[in-house]
KEDREN-651622 format. One record per residue (C-alpha): residue number from 1; x, y, z; residue in three letters. Coordinates in nm, 2 decimals. Layout:
BEGIN
{site NUM; {X; Y; Z}; 'ALA'},
...
//
This chain:
BEGIN
{site 1; {0.00; 0.00; 0.00}; 'MET'},
{site 2; {0.13; 0.35; -0.09}; 'VAL'},
{site 3; {0.20; 0.56; 0.23}; 'PRO'},
{site 4; {-0.02; 0.87; 0.25}; 'HIS'},
{site 5; {0.04; 1.18; 0.45}; 'ALA'},
{site 6; {-0.24; 1.39; 0.60}; 'ASP'},
{site 7; {-0.40; 1.62; 0.35}; 'LEU'},
{site 8; {-0.48; 1.97; 0.48}; 'PRO'},
{site 9; {-0.82; 2.11; 0.39}; 'VAL'},
{site 10; {-0.82; 2.47; 0.26}; 'PRO'},
{site 11; {-1.08; 2.71; 0.39}; 'GLU'},
{site 12; {-1.22; 2.79; 0.05}; 'HIS'},
{site 13; {-1.14; 2.48; -0.15}; 'GLY'},
{site 14; {-1.29; 2.38; -0.48}; 'ARG'},
{site 15; {-1.28; 2.00; -0.43}; 'LEU'},
{site 16; {-1.54; 1.92; -0.70}; 'ALA'},
{site 17; {-1.35; 2.10; -0.97}; 'GLU'},
{site 18; {-1.03; 1.94; -0.86}; 'ASN'},
{site 19; {-1.18; 1.59; -0.88}; 'ILE'},
{site 20; {-1.31; 1.68; -1.23}; 'THR'},
{site 21; {-0.97; 1.78; -1.35}; 'HIS'},
{site 22; {-0.82; 1.48; -1.18}; 'PHE'},
{site 23; {-1.06; 1.26; -1.37}; 'ALA'},
{site 24; {-0.96; 1.42; -1.70}; 'ARG'},
{site 25; {-0.59; 1.34; -1.62}; 'ALA'},
{site 26; {-0.69; 0.98; -1.56}; 'LEU'},
{site 27; {-0.87; 0.97; -1.89}; 'ARG'},
{site 28; {-0.56; 1.11; -2.07}; 'ARG'},
{site 29; {-0.36; 0.84; -1.90}; 'ALA'},
{site 30; {-0.58; 0.57; -2.05}; 'GLY'},
{site 31; {-0.84; 0.49; -1.78}; 'LEU'},
{site 32; {-1.20; 0.47; -1.90}; 'PRO'},
{site 33; {-1.34; 0.75; -1.69}; 'VAL'},
{site 34; {-1.66; 0.91; -1.80}; 'GLY'},
{site 35; {-1.89; 1.19; -1.66}; 'PRO'},
{site 36; {-2.09; 0.93; -1.46}; 'GLY'},
{site 37; {-1.79; 0.82; -1.26}; 'ARG'},
{site 38; {-1.69; 1.18; -1.19}; 'VAL'},
{site 39; {-2.04; 1.25; -1.04}; 'VAL'},
{site 40; {-2.02; 0.92; -0.84}; 'ASP'},
{site 41; {-1.67; 1.02; -0.71}; 'ALA'},
{site 42; {-1.79; 1.36; -0.59}; 'ILE'},
{site 43; {-2.08; 1.21; -0.42}; 'ARG'},
{site 44; {-1.87; 0.94; -0.26}; 'ALA'},
{site 45; {-1.62; 1.20; -0.12}; 'VAL'},
{site 46; {-1.91; 1.40; 0.02}; 'GLU'},
{site 47; {-2.05; 1.09; 0.19}; 'ALA'},
{site 48; {-1.71; 0.95; 0.31}; 'ALA'},
{site 49; {-1.58; 1.28; 0.43}; 'GLY'},
{site 50; {-1.24; 1.44; 0.37}; 'PHE'},
{site 51; {-1.03; 1.36; 0.68}; 'THR'},
{site 52; {-0.72; 1.15; 0.59}; 'ALA'},
{site 53; {-0.54; 1.12; 0.25}; 'LYS'},
{site 54; {-0.56; 0.74; 0.27}; 'ALA'},
{site 55; {-0.94; 0.74; 0.29}; 'ASP'},
{site 56; {-0.96; 1.00; 0.01}; 'PHE'},
{site 57; {-0.73; 0.78; -0.20}; 'TYR'},
{site 58; {-0.93; 0.46; -0.16}; 'HIS'},
{site 59; {-1.26; 0.65; -0.21}; 'THR'},
{site 60; {-1.15; 0.78; -0.55}; 'LEU'},
{site 61; {-0.99; 0.44; -0.64}; 'GLU'},
{site 62; {-1.32; 0.26; -0.58}; 'ALA'},
{site 63; {-1.49; 0.51; -0.82}; 'CYS'},
{site 64; {-1.24; 0.53; -1.10}; 'PHE'},
{site 65; {-1.06; 0.19; -1.10}; 'VAL'},
{site 66; {-1.24; -0.11; -1.25}; 'SER'},
{site 67; {-0.95; -0.33; -1.36}; 'ARG'},
{site 68; {-0.64; -0.45; -1.18}; 'PRO'},
{site 69; {-0.40; -0.32; -1.44}; 'GLU'},
{site 70; {-0.54; 0.04; -1.39}; 'HIS'},
{site 71; {-0.43; 0.06; -1.02}; 'ARG'},
{site 72; {-0.07; 0.14; -1.09}; 'ALA'},
{site 73; {-0.16; 0.42; -1.33}; 'VAL'},
{site 74; {-0.42; 0.56; -1.08}; 'PHE'},
{site 75; {-0.17; 0.55; -0.80}; 'GLY'},
{site 76; {0.09; 0.74; -0.99}; 'GLN'},
{site 77; {-0.15; 1.01; -1.12}; 'VAL'},
{site 78; {-0.30; 1.05; -0.77}; 'PHE'},
{site 79; {0.04; 1.11; -0.61}; 'ARG'},
{site 80; {0.14; 1.36; -0.88}; 'LEU'},
{site 81; {-0.19; 1.55; -0.89}; 'TYR'},
{site 82; {-0.25; 1.58; -0.52}; 'TRP'},
{site 83; {0.08; 1.76; -0.47}; 'ARG'},
{site 84; {0.35; 1.52; -0.37}; 'ASP'},
{site 85; {0.66; 1.75; -0.42}; 'PRO'},
{site 86; {0.91; 1.46; -0.44}; 'GLN'},
{site 87; {0.71; 1.27; -0.70}; 'PHE'},
{site 88; {0.65; 1.59; -0.91}; 'LEU'},
{site 89; {1.02; 1.65; -0.92}; 'GLU'},
{site 90; {1.08; 1.29; -1.03}; 'LYS'},
{site 91; {0.82; 1.33; -1.31}; 'MET'},
{site 92; {0.98; 1.65; -1.43}; 'MET'},
{site 93; {1.32; 1.48; -1.44}; 'GLU'},
{site 94; {1.17; 1.20; -1.65}; 'MET'},
{site 95; {1.01; 1.42; -1.91}; 'LEU'},
{site 96; {1.26; 1.71; -1.94}; 'GLY'},
{site 97; {1.60; 1.70; -2.10}; 'PRO'},
{site 98; {1.88; 1.61; -1.85}; 'MET'},
{site 99; {2.25; 1.55; -1.85}; 'VAL'},
{site 100; {2.32; 1.20; -1.71}; 'ARG'},
{site 101; {2.62; 1.16; -1.49}; 'GLY'},
{site 102; {2.81; 0.86; -1.36}; 'ALA'},
{site 103; {2.49; 0.74; -1.17}; 'ASN'},
{site 104; {2.20; 0.76; -1.42}; 'PRO'},
{site 105; {1.85; 0.77; -1.28}; 'ALA'},
{site 106; {1.66; 0.44; -1.30}; 'PRO'},
{site 107; {1.42; 0.39; -1.59}; 'ASP'},
{site 108; {1.07; 0.48; -1.49}; 'PRO'},
{site 109; {0.79; 0.22; -1.50}; 'ALA'},
{site 110; {0.53; 0.23; -1.78}; 'ALA'},
{site 111; {0.26; 0.36; -1.55}; 'ALA'},
{site 112; {0.48; 0.65; -1.43}; 'GLU'},
{site 113; {0.55; 0.76; -1.78}; 'ARG'},
{site 114; {0.18; 0.76; -1.87}; 'ARG'},
{site 115; {0.09; 0.95; -1.55}; 'ALA'},
{site 116; {0.36; 1.21; -1.62}; 'ALA'},
{site 117; {0.26; 1.26; -1.98}; 'ALA'},
{site 118; {-0.11; 1.29; -1.88}; 'ALA'},
{site 119; {-0.05; 1.55; -1.61}; 'LEU'},
{site 120; {0.23; 1.76; -1.75}; 'LEU'},
{site 121; {0.08; 1.79; -2.10}; 'ASP'},
{site 122; {0.07; 2.16; -2.20}; 'GLN'},
{site 123; {-0.26; 2.29; -2.35}; 'PRO'},
{site 124; {-0.27; 2.39; -2.71}; 'ASP'},
{site 125; {-0.18; 2.75; -2.78}; 'ALA'},
{site 126; {-0.48; 2.97; -2.86}; 'PRO'},
{site 127; {-0.54; 3.05; -3.22}; 'ALA'},
{site 128; {-0.44; 3.40; -3.33}; 'PRO'},
{site 129; {-0.72; 3.64; -3.38}; 'GLU'},
{site 130; {-0.78; 3.72; -3.75}; 'LEU'},
{site 131; {-0.91; 4.05; -3.88}; 'PRO'},
{site 132; {-1.27; 4.05; -3.99}; 'GLU'},
{site 133; {-1.31; 4.04; -4.37}; 'PRO'},
{site 134; {-1.46; 4.33; -4.55}; 'GLU'},
{site 135; {-1.81; 4.30; -4.66}; 'GLU'},
{site 136; {-1.84; 4.23; -5.03}; 'THR'},
{site 137; {-2.13; 4.14; -5.26}; 'ASP'},
{site 138; {-1.95; 3.83; -5.38}; 'ALA'},
{site 139; {-2.13; 3.51; -5.29}; 'GLU'},
{site 140; {-1.92; 3.21; -5.18}; 'ILE'},
{site 141; {-2.06; 2.90; -5.34}; 'GLU'},
{site 142; {-1.81; 2.65; -5.19}; 'ILE'},
{site 143; {-1.62; 2.72; -4.87}; 'ASP'},
{site 144; {-1.32; 2.49; -4.86}; 'ALA'},
{site 145; {-1.16; 2.64; -4.55}; 'THR'},
{site 146; {-1.01; 2.36; -4.33}; 'LEU'},
{site 147; {-1.18; 2.08; -4.52}; 'THR'},
{site 148; {-0.89; 1.85; -4.49}; 'PHE'},
{site 149; {-0.91; 1.56; -4.25}; 'SER'},
{site 150; {-0.63; 1.52; -4.00}; 'ALA'},
{site 151; {-0.74; 1.16; -3.94}; 'GLU'},
{site 152; {-0.71; 1.08; -4.31}; 'GLU'},
{site 153; {-0.37; 1.24; -4.32}; 'ARG'},
{site 154; {-0.26; 1.03; -4.02}; 'LEU'},
{site 155; {-0.38; 0.71; -4.19}; 'LYS'},
{site 156; {-0.16; 0.77; -4.50}; 'ARG'},
{site 157; {0.15; 0.90; -4.32}; 'MET'},
{site 158; {0.45; 0.67; -4.30}; 'ASP'},
{site 159; {0.54; 0.56; -3.95}; 'PHE'},
{site 160; {0.90; 0.66; -4.01}; 'GLU'},
{site 161; {0.80; 1.02; -4.09}; 'GLN'},
{site 162; {0.58; 1.08; -3.78}; 'MET'},
{site 163; {0.66; 1.30; -3.49}; 'THR'},
{site 164; {0.63; 1.19; -3.13}; 'ALA'},
{site 165; {0.28; 1.33; -3.11}; 'ALA'},
{site 166; {0.17; 1.17; -3.43}; 'GLU'},
{site 167; {0.31; 0.84; -3.32}; 'LEU'},
{site 168; {0.10; 0.86; -3.01}; 'ALA'},
{site 169; {-0.21; 0.93; -3.21}; 'GLN'},
{site 170; {-0.12; 0.64; -3.44}; 'ALA'},
{site 171; {-0.09; 0.40; -3.15}; 'ARG'},
{site 172; {-0.43; 0.50; -3.02}; 'ARG'},
{site 173; {-0.58; 0.44; -3.37}; 'ALA'},
{site 174; {-0.41; 0.11; -3.40}; 'ILE'},
{site 175; {-0.55; 0.00; -3.06}; 'ALA'},
{site 176; {-0.90; 0.06; -3.20}; 'ARG'},
{site 177; {-0.84; -0.14; -3.52}; 'LEU'},
{site 178; {-1.06; -0.45; -3.57}; 'ASP'},
{site 179; {-0.89; -0.76; -3.72}; 'LEU'},
{site 180; {-1.18; -0.98; -3.84}; 'PRO'},
{site 181; {-1.15; -1.34; -3.92}; 'VAL'},
{site 182; {-1.37; -1.60; -4.10}; 'ARG'},
{site 183; {-1.45; -1.92; -3.91}; 'PRO'},
{site 184; {-1.35; -2.25; -4.05}; 'ILE'},
{site 185; {-1.61; -2.51; -4.12}; 'ALA'},
{site 186; {-1.52; -2.84; -3.95}; 'SER'},
{site 187; {-1.60; -3.19; -4.08}; 'ARG'},
{site 188; {-1.78; -3.26; -3.75}; 'ARG'},
{site 189; {-2.15; -3.19; -3.72}; 'THR'},
{site 190; {-2.39; -3.10; -3.44}; 'MET'},
{site 191; {-2.76; -3.12; -3.40}; 'ALA'},
{site 192; {-2.94; -2.81; -3.55}; 'ALA'},
{site 193; {-3.31; -2.76; -3.61}; 'PRO'},
{site 194; {-3.24; -2.58; -3.94}; 'HIS'},
{site 195; {-2.94; -2.78; -4.06}; 'GLY'},
{site 196; {-2.88; -2.90; -4.41}; 'ARG'},
{site 197; {-2.74; -3.25; -4.33}; 'VAL'},
{site 198; {-3.00; -3.52; -4.25}; 'PRO'},
{site 199; {-2.96; -3.68; -3.91}; 'ASP'},
{site 200; {-3.08; -4.04; -3.96}; 'TRP'},
{site 201; {-2.98; -4.16; -3.61}; 'ARG'},
{site 202; {-3.15; -3.87; -3.44}; 'GLY'},
{site 203; {-3.46; -3.92; -3.65}; 'THR'},
{site 204; {-3.48; -4.29; -3.55}; 'MET'},
{site 205; {-3.43; -4.21; -3.18}; 'ARG'},
{site 206; {-3.71; -3.95; -3.20}; 'ALA'},
{site 207; {-3.93; -4.21; -3.37}; 'ALA'},
{site 208; {-3.87; -4.47; -3.10}; 'LEU'},
{site 209; {-3.99; -4.22; -2.84}; 'ARG'},
{site 210; {-4.31; -4.17; -3.03}; 'SER'},
{site 211; {-4.40; -4.54; -3.09}; 'GLY'},
{site 212; {-4.21; -4.57; -3.42}; 'GLY'},
{site 213; {-4.38; -4.29; -3.61}; 'ASP'},
{site 214; {-4.15; -4.05; -3.79}; 'ILE'},
{site 215; {-4.31; -3.71; -3.72}; 'ARG'},
{site 216; {-4.01; -3.48; -3.82}; 'ALA'},
{site 217; {-3.68; -3.52; -3.99}; 'LEU'},
{site 218; {-3.38; -3.43; -3.76}; 'SER'},
{site 219; {-3.10; -3.24; -3.92}; 'THR'},
{site 220; {-2.74; -3.14; -3.83}; 'ARG'},
{site 221; {-2.50; -2.87; -3.94}; 'SER'},
{site 222; {-2.13; -2.85; -3.96}; 'ARG'},
{site 223; {-1.94; -2.71; -3.66}; 'ARG'},
{site 224; {-1.72; -2.40; -3.70}; 'VAL'},
{site 225; {-1.39; -2.33; -3.53}; 'ARG'},
{site 226; {-1.17; -2.03; -3.51}; 'TRP'},
{site 227; {-0.81; -2.03; -3.64}; 'PRO'},
{site 228; {-0.50; -1.91; -3.47}; 'ASN'},
{site 229; {-0.31; -1.59; -3.57}; 'LEU'},
{site 230; {0.07; -1.63; -3.58}; 'VAL'},
{site 231; {0.29; -1.33; -3.64}; 'ALA'},
{site 232; {0.66; -1.34; -3.72}; 'LEU'},
{site 233; {0.79; -0.98; -3.68}; 'CYS'},
{site 234; {1.13; -0.87; -3.81}; 'ASP'},
{site 235; {1.31; -0.64; -3.55}; 'ILE'},
{site 236; {1.64; -0.59; -3.74}; 'SER'},
{site 237; {1.79; -0.25; -3.79}; 'GLY'},
{site 238; {1.61; -0.18; -4.12}; 'SER'},
{site 239; {1.27; -0.26; -3.96}; 'MET'},
{site 240; {1.31; -0.10; -3.62}; 'SER'},
{site 241; {1.09; 0.20; -3.68}; 'SER'},
{site 242; {0.81; -0.01; -3.81}; 'TYR'},
{site 243; {0.83; -0.32; -3.59}; 'SER'},
{site 244; {0.75; -0.12; -3.27}; 'ARG'},
{site 245; {0.43; 0.01; -3.43}; 'MET'},
{site 246; {0.34; -0.33; -3.56}; 'LEU'},
{site 247; {0.39; -0.48; -3.22}; 'LEU'},
{site 248; {0.13; -0.23; -3.09}; 'HIS'},
{site 249; {-0.10; -0.37; -3.36}; 'PHE'},
{site 250; {-0.03; -0.73; -3.25}; 'LEU'},
{site 251; {-0.09; -0.64; -2.88}; 'HIS'},
{site 252; {-0.43; -0.50; -2.98}; 'ALA'},
{site 253; {-0.51; -0.82; -3.17}; 'ALA'},
{site 254; {-0.40; -1.04; -2.87}; 'ALA'},
{site 255; {-0.61; -0.85; -2.62}; 'ASN'},
{site 256; {-0.92; -0.79; -2.84}; 'ALA'},
{site 257; {-1.23; -0.94; -2.69}; 'ARG'},
{site 258; {-1.46; -1.13; -2.92}; 'GLY'},
{site 259; {-1.23; -1.09; -3.22}; 'ALA'},
{site 260; {-1.28; -1.45; -3.32}; 'GLY'},
{site 261; {-0.91; -1.57; -3.31}; 'TRP'},
{site 262; {-0.86; -1.89; -3.11}; 'ALA'},
{site 263; {-0.51; -1.78; -2.99}; 'GLN'},
{site 264; {-0.26; -1.51; -3.10}; 'VAL'},
{site 265; {0.10; -1.61; -3.11}; 'HIS'},
{site 266; {0.38; -1.36; -3.18}; 'ALA'},
{site 267; {0.75; -1.41; -3.25}; 'PHE'},
{site 268; {1.03; -1.17; -3.32}; 'THR'},
{site 269; {1.33; -1.24; -3.52}; 'PHE'},
{site 270; {1.65; -1.07; -3.63}; 'GLY'},
{site 271; {1.95; -1.30; -3.58}; 'THR'},
{site 272; {1.74; -1.55; -3.37}; 'ARG'},
{site 273; {1.38; -1.63; -3.30}; 'LEU'},
{site 274; {1.21; -1.52; -2.98}; 'THR'},
{site 275; {0.86; -1.61; -2.86}; 'ASN'},
{site 276; {0.69; -1.30; -2.70}; 'ILE'},
{site 277; {0.33; -1.44; -2.70}; 'SER'},
{site 278; {0.31; -1.45; -2.32}; 'ARG'},
{site 279; {0.43; -1.08; -2.29}; 'HIS'},
{site 280; {0.17; -0.95; -2.54}; 'LEU'},
{site 281; {-0.11; -1.09; -2.33}; 'ARG'},
{site 282; {-0.05; -0.82; -2.06}; 'ALA'},
{site 283; {-0.34; -0.57; -2.07}; 'ARG'},
{site 284; {-0.11; -0.27; -2.03}; 'ASP'},
{site 285; {0.05; -0.21; -2.37}; 'VAL'},
{site 286; {0.35; -0.02; -2.23}; 'ASP'},
{site 287; {0.43; -0.30; -1.98}; 'ALA'},
{site 288; {0.38; -0.56; -2.25}; 'ALA'},
{site 289; {0.62; -0.41; -2.50}; 'LEU'},
{site 290; {0.88; -0.34; -2.23}; 'ALA'},
{site 291; {0.88; -0.70; -2.13}; 'SER'},
{site 292; {0.88; -0.82; -2.49}; 'ALA'},
{site 293; {1.18; -0.59; -2.56}; 'GLY'},
{site 294; {1.37; -0.73; -2.26}; 'ALA'},
{site 295; {1.30; -1.08; -2.39}; 'GLU'},
{site 296; {1.43; -1.02; -2.74}; 'ALA'},
{site 297; {1.80; -0.95; -2.73}; 'GLN'},
{site 298; {1.86; -0.89; -3.11}; 'ASP'},
{site 299; {1.69; -0.55; -3.16}; 'TRP'},
{site 300; {1.84; -0.33; -3.43}; 'ASP'},
{site 301; {2.08; -0.61; -3.54}; 'GLY'},
{site 302; {2.12; -0.81; -3.85}; 'GLY'},
{site 303; {1.87; -1.03; -4.04}; 'THR'},
{site 304; {1.88; -1.40; -4.09}; 'ARG'},
{site 305; {1.53; -1.48; -4.21}; 'ILE'},
{site 306; {1.60; -1.83; -4.34}; 'GLY'},
{site 307; {1.77; -1.93; -4.02}; 'HIS'},
{site 308; {1.49; -1.80; -3.80}; 'CYS'},
{site 309; {1.22; -1.96; -4.02}; 'LEU'},
{site 310; {1.41; -2.28; -3.98}; 'HIS'},
{site 311; {1.39; -2.24; -3.60}; 'GLN'},
{site 312; {1.02; -2.17; -3.61}; 'PHE'},
{site 313; {0.94; -2.47; -3.84}; 'ASN'},
{site 314; {1.15; -2.70; -3.63}; 'ARG'},
{site 315; {1.04; -2.59; -3.28}; 'ASP'},
{site 316; {0.70; -2.42; -3.30}; 'TRP'},
{site 317; {0.51; -2.50; -3.62}; 'SER'},
{site 318; {0.35; -2.81; -3.49}; 'ARG'},
{site 319; {0.24; -2.63; -3.17}; 'ARG'},
{site 320; {0.09; -2.32; -3.31}; 'VAL'},
{site 321; {0.00; -2.38; -3.67}; 'LEU'},
{site 322; {-0.27; -2.64; -3.61}; 'GLY'},
{site 323; {-0.64; -2.57; -3.67}; 'GLN'},
{site 324; {-0.58; -2.37; -3.99}; 'GLY'},
{site 325; {-0.36; -2.09; -3.86}; 'ALA'},
{site 326; {-0.32; -1.76; -4.05}; 'VAL'},
{site 327; {0.05; -1.64; -4.05}; 'VAL'},
{site 328; {0.16; -1.28; -4.08}; 'LEU'},
{site 329; {0.52; -1.24; -4.19}; 'LEU'},
{site 330; {0.64; -0.89; -4.12}; 'ILE'},
{site 331; {0.97; -0.82; -4.28}; 'THR'},
{site 332; {1.13; -0.61; -4.56}; 'ASP'},
{site 333; {1.29; -0.93; -4.71}; 'GLY'},
{site 334; {1.65; -0.80; -4.68}; 'LEU'},
{site 335; {1.82; -1.12; -4.58}; 'ASP'},
{site 336; {2.18; -1.22; -4.57}; 'ARG'},
{site 337; {2.13; -1.60; -4.54}; 'ASP'},
{site 338; {2.15; -1.85; -4.82}; 'ASP'},
{site 339; {1.85; -1.80; -5.06}; 'PRO'},
{site 340; {1.81; -2.17; -5.10}; 'ALA'},
{site 341; {1.75; -2.21; -4.72}; 'LEU'},
{site 342; {1.50; -1.93; -4.72}; 'LEU'},
{site 343; {1.31; -2.09; -5.02}; 'GLU'},
{site 344; {1.30; -2.43; -4.85}; 'ALA'},
{site 345; {1.18; -2.29; -4.51}; 'GLU'},
{site 346; {0.92; -2.06; -4.67}; 'ALA'},
{site 347; {0.78; -2.35; -4.87}; 'ASP'},
{site 348; {0.74; -2.55; -4.55}; 'ARG'},
{site 349; {0.58; -2.25; -4.37}; 'LEU'},
{site 350; {0.33; -2.21; -4.66}; 'ARG'},
{site 351; {0.23; -2.57; -4.65}; 'LEU'},
{site 352; {0.18; -2.57; -4.27}; 'SER'},
{site 353; {-0.04; -2.25; -4.27}; 'ALA'},
{site 354; {-0.39; -2.19; -4.40}; 'ARG'},
{site 355; {-0.28; -1.85; -4.53}; 'LYS'},
{site 356; {0.05; -1.67; -4.54}; 'LEU'},
{site 357; {0.04; -1.29; -4.56}; 'ILE'},
{site 358; {0.35; -1.09; -4.61}; 'TRP'},
{site 359; {0.36; -0.73; -4.47}; 'LEU'},
{site 360; {0.65; -0.53; -4.62}; 'ASN'},
{site 361; {0.70; -0.16; -4.55}; 'PRO'},
{site 362; {0.91; -0.12; -4.87}; 'LEU'},
{site 363; {0.60; -0.17; -5.07}; 'LEU'},
{site 364; {0.51; 0.19; -5.00}; 'ARG'},
{site 365; {0.75; 0.31; -5.27}; 'TRP'},
{site 366; {0.60; 0.34; -5.62}; 'ASP'},
{site 367; {0.92; 0.21; -5.77}; 'GLY'},
{site 368; {0.95; -0.10; -5.56}; 'PHE'},
{site 369; {1.08; -0.40; -5.75}; 'ALA'},
{site 370; {1.17; -0.75; -5.64}; 'PRO'},
{site 371; {1.55; -0.72; -5.68}; 'ARG'},
{site 372; {1.67; -0.84; -5.34}; 'ALA'},
{site 373; {1.74; -1.21; -5.30}; 'ARG'},
{site 374; {1.51; -1.25; -5.00}; 'GLY'},
{site 375; {1.22; -1.08; -5.18}; 'VAL'},
{site 376; {1.27; -1.30; -5.48}; 'LYS'},
{site 377; {1.27; -1.61; -5.26}; 'ALA'},
{site 378; {0.96; -1.52; -5.05}; 'LEU'},
{site 379; {0.73; -1.36; -5.31}; 'LEU'},
{site 380; {0.62; -1.67; -5.50}; 'PRO'},
{site 381; {0.55; -1.85; -5.17}; 'ARG'},
{site 382; {0.30; -1.61; -5.00}; 'VAL'},
{site 383; {-0.07; -1.58; -5.06}; 'ASP'},
{site 384; {-0.09; -1.20; -5.02}; 'SER'},
{site 385; {0.17; -0.93; -5.04}; 'PHE'},
{site 386; {0.08; -0.60; -4.87}; 'ARG'},
{site 387; {0.23; -0.28; -4.73}; 'ALA'},
{site 388; {0.26; -0.23; -4.36}; 'GLY'},
{site 389; {0.39; 0.12; -4.32}; 'HIS'},
{site 390; {0.09; 0.32; -4.20}; 'SER'},
{site 391; {-0.24; 0.30; -4.01}; 'VAL'},
{site 392; {-0.43; 0.28; -4.34}; 'GLY'},
{site 393; {-0.23; -0.02; -4.46}; 'SER'},
{site 394; {-0.31; -0.20; -4.14}; 'LEU'},
{site 395; {-0.68; -0.12; -4.18}; 'GLU'},
{site 396; {-0.66; -0.27; -4.54}; 'ALA'},
{site 397; {-0.52; -0.59; -4.39}; 'LEU'},
{site 398; {-0.87; -0.69; -4.29}; 'SER'},
{site 399; {-0.95; -0.74; -4.66}; 'ALA'},
{site 400; {-0.67; -1.00; -4.69}; 'ALA'},
{site 401; {-0.81; -1.19; -4.39}; 'LEU'},
{site 402; {-1.18; -1.19; -4.49}; 'THR'},
{site 403; {-1.15; -1.26; -4.87}; 'ARG'},
{site 404; {-1.06; -1.61; -4.99}; 'ALA'},
{site 405; {-0.83; -1.48; -5.27}; 'ASP'},
{site 406; {-0.64; -1.16; -5.21}; 'ASP'},
{site 407; {-0.31; -1.13; -5.39}; 'SER'},
{site 408; {-0.26; -0.75; -5.34}; 'GLY'},
{site 409; {0.05; -0.65; -5.54}; 'ASP'},
{site 410; {0.18; -1.00; -5.58}; 'LYS'},
{site 411; {0.06; -1.04; -5.94}; 'ARG'},
{site 412; {0.23; -0.73; -6.06}; 'ARG'},
{site 413; {0.56; -0.81; -5.89}; 'LEU'},
{site 414; {0.54; -1.17; -6.01}; 'MET'},
{site 415; {0.51; -1.04; -6.36}; 'ALA'},
{site 416; {0.82; -0.84; -6.31}; 'MET'},
{site 417; {1.00; -1.15; -6.19}; 'LEU'},
{site 418; {0.89; -1.36; -6.49}; 'ASP'},
{site 419; {0.98; -1.08; -6.73}; 'GLY'},
//
């Protein structure tokens, strides 16, 4: 439990307004706090009284926290907002530029960074006042002032060209993405009143219960099952700016409720293969990616796609590729391994998966051509070849998952290879 000092009560305090601003800070930090919870918190404080800081803390926690993973963020925002000078100084050191000496400060936790970013965020500067236009008789038929959409611009922007603020907006947009999946019809059947398969045994059992008279024909329908999603993400130096955003995308898919996937398995590879599926199941995205980064030791290194695919096919394919799994291969195809090894392992991966989709950020260039050896080896062995450099390209990925035949740009590039 966090120690709490007594909180002095001012003579002319504005507690309701402070609780409202505190709730806004929690919402910016990622907690689902709405107006209803703010009203409940104010009423709860009125009923519980305002005597000790610990009582005040637990009263607000009961109103604003609904999930265990939100407690750490709530505690950090509370300590910062309700005037803990030592914690405020610590947050300012984390966010501001500083010269590190021989004893650098420890890295802050994910909840501390989110709390500091939510509370120390400066408001937008007011817009300058413009002079009023002179009155004229001209009639404006079409007013195109500020008709552009910032959201559409964000969808088309390359991850590598985004600022820190735009990357934060892109992460929030990625967290809201829906990754649909089509169920697989099984060979097994189950009893269904409107099925298309006659159930002769069920019909005879029903007839025996009614003295041998067949009053209705029993039917059955085929069972459906949901496939696994398996992602192989390249974290080499040429993919570092994209792999972090795509891991946000995989975290959203792993924690989406009712998405339809049986299980989501994620692996990173550069010079070796690392299983990060367990880390991505954490509800807090910052904590999940921090633990995944600590597990994978080959960030920003070289690329050995063929060697890593061999490790996956040998150690993991039989465990995670059952039940018609869909595989996302996220890489730019720049490999330094033997092309023959990459071709053999890609063939085995394609035969083991229900569908193999390749996301390549290099496809964003209009003049992209399959000249690299890794691209030439992988391209004929994937079902779909798509870009993965922006929020819009990840939204378009749903088409590759819901349609039976989606080749994307594969046909055009295959024609260049054949030519």
